[in-house]
N, C-alpha and C positions, 0 to 999 in steps of 0.2 A: 781149594776149589769147592764152592758151595753147590750142593745138589739138593733139591727138594723133591719129595715124592708124595703122591696121593694114591688113592686106589687105582685110578686109571692112567695117571700122568707122571712123567718124569720131567722136572725142570732142571736144566743144566746150563752152564755157561756157554755162550755162543762161541764157536770156533771159526777160524778162517775157512775151514772145510765146509761150513754152512753157507758159503757165498751163493750157491745156486738157489737155495731156499730163500735167502734174504733178497736176492734179485727178484724173485717171484712176488714176495710179500710187499716189498717197497713199491712195486709197480702195480699193485691192486688199486682199482678206482677208489675203494673206501680209504686206503692209506692216504692217497693223494687228496681226497676230499676232507678227511677228518683229522689227519695227523700233520703231514707236511709234504711238500713236494721236494724231492731230491733228484738230482740228475744222475741217477744210477742206472746205466744201460748195459753194463757188462759184468761178468763174474768178478773181474779184477776190481772194478769200481765197488762192487758189493763187498769184496774182501777188505778194501780200503775203508769203507763205511764201518764194517765190523770192528776193525782195529782202532779207528780214530773216534768213533762215536759210542760204541758199545763196550769193547774191551778196555778202553781208557777209563771208563767209569769203574770197572772192577779194580783197576790199578790205583785209582785215586781214592775211591770210597769203600772198596771191599764188597760192593754189591752193584747191581744194575739190572738190565733186562736179561731174563733167562729164556733159552729156547724151550718150548713146551713140546714134548714128544708123547705120543701114545705108547704106553707100555706094551700093549698087545701087538702093535705093528711096527714100532720104532719109527713111525712116520712123523715128520715135523708138522705141527699144527699151527703154531703161532709163537708169539713172544708174550711174556708177562714178567713184571719185576718191579723193583724199587729204584726210582731215579732220584738223583740229586740235581735240581735245576737252580741256576743262578737267580737270585731274587726271591725264591720260594723258601720260606722258613722251614717247612716240613719235608720229609721224604715224600715222593709222589708215586703213587701206584700207576703203572702204565700197562696197557695190554693191546695187542693187535693179533687177530687170527685170520687165517684164510677164509674167505666166504663159504667155501665148501664145508667148513667145520662148524659154522654158526648153528645155533639151535640145539647143540648137544650138551650144554652146560660146562664146556671146557674152560671158558673165560672165568666163570664163577669158581670152579674147582681150583684152577691155578691161582686166582686172586686170593682165595681163602688161604692157600698155602703160603703165599707171599706175605699176606697180612699177619698170619700167625708167626712167621719168621721175623717180621718187623717188630711186633709187640713182645714176643717171647724171647727171641735171641738178641735182637738189636736193642731191645728195651726202649723203643721210642714211645713217646706219649701220644702222638697223633700221626696220621698219614693223610696227606692231601691227595686230591685227584683233580685234574683239569681236563676240560674237553670243550670243543666248540659247541655252542648251544644247539646246533642242528643235528648233532650226533645222538639221536634219541635212543638208539640201541645201547650205547655206552652209558648214557644217563640212567636208563632203566636198570642196567647191570650194577651201577654204583649204588643206586638207591636200594636194590635188593641185597647188597652187601652191608647196608646200614649207613652209608655216607649221607651227609646232610649238605644241602646247598648253603654256601657261605656268602658269595658275592661275585660280581663280575671281576675278572682278573686279566691283566696283560703281562706276559713274560717280559723280562728286561730287554730282550733283543727284538721285540715285535710290537706292532701296533694293533694286532688282532685282539679282540675282546673275547675272552674265554669264560667259561663258568668254572668257579672254584668250589670244590667240595671238600669236606673234612670228616674224618672218623677217628675217634679216640678208642683206646683199648677197652674200656668198660662198655661202651656202646657196641663195639664189635662183638665182644663176648656175649652180651645180652642178646644181640640180634641173631647171631649165628647159632646159639644154643637154645633158642626158644622153640 
């Protein structure tokens, strides 16, 4: 089981017991507007989502989205991790946080830990990121991490046009350590 740590955060695998938090996060307006709409209305449906969508990625790829917790309070803040999407050549950085946590640098801190894991441990050459063009907060976060815009992109199972970003290990190290 992979666990990542930063000064303020612990990133751990999502467990079925995290269903109440997932129910809250998935039903946030920002999740529905910028990530996707899921018909998750109960803790049991959230537990099913965790098992079929999140934990299945751990089983298949050895990584996925991690639950981001505050070390100080053990409070769940959001998700951040490395996804493997059909049709996308590179691992994809993904993150989502409760709006009450925005503006505290948690997404950046968790993303840096995930990117360091991708480049240093998994030894990938590049990490991708995709977002809807209207998600200006995420786009600013990606650019602050050193990602560069590549092109419009559509996932294999969708007609939605997303923005594709990319970051290689050298650019990440130069950007983060300057």
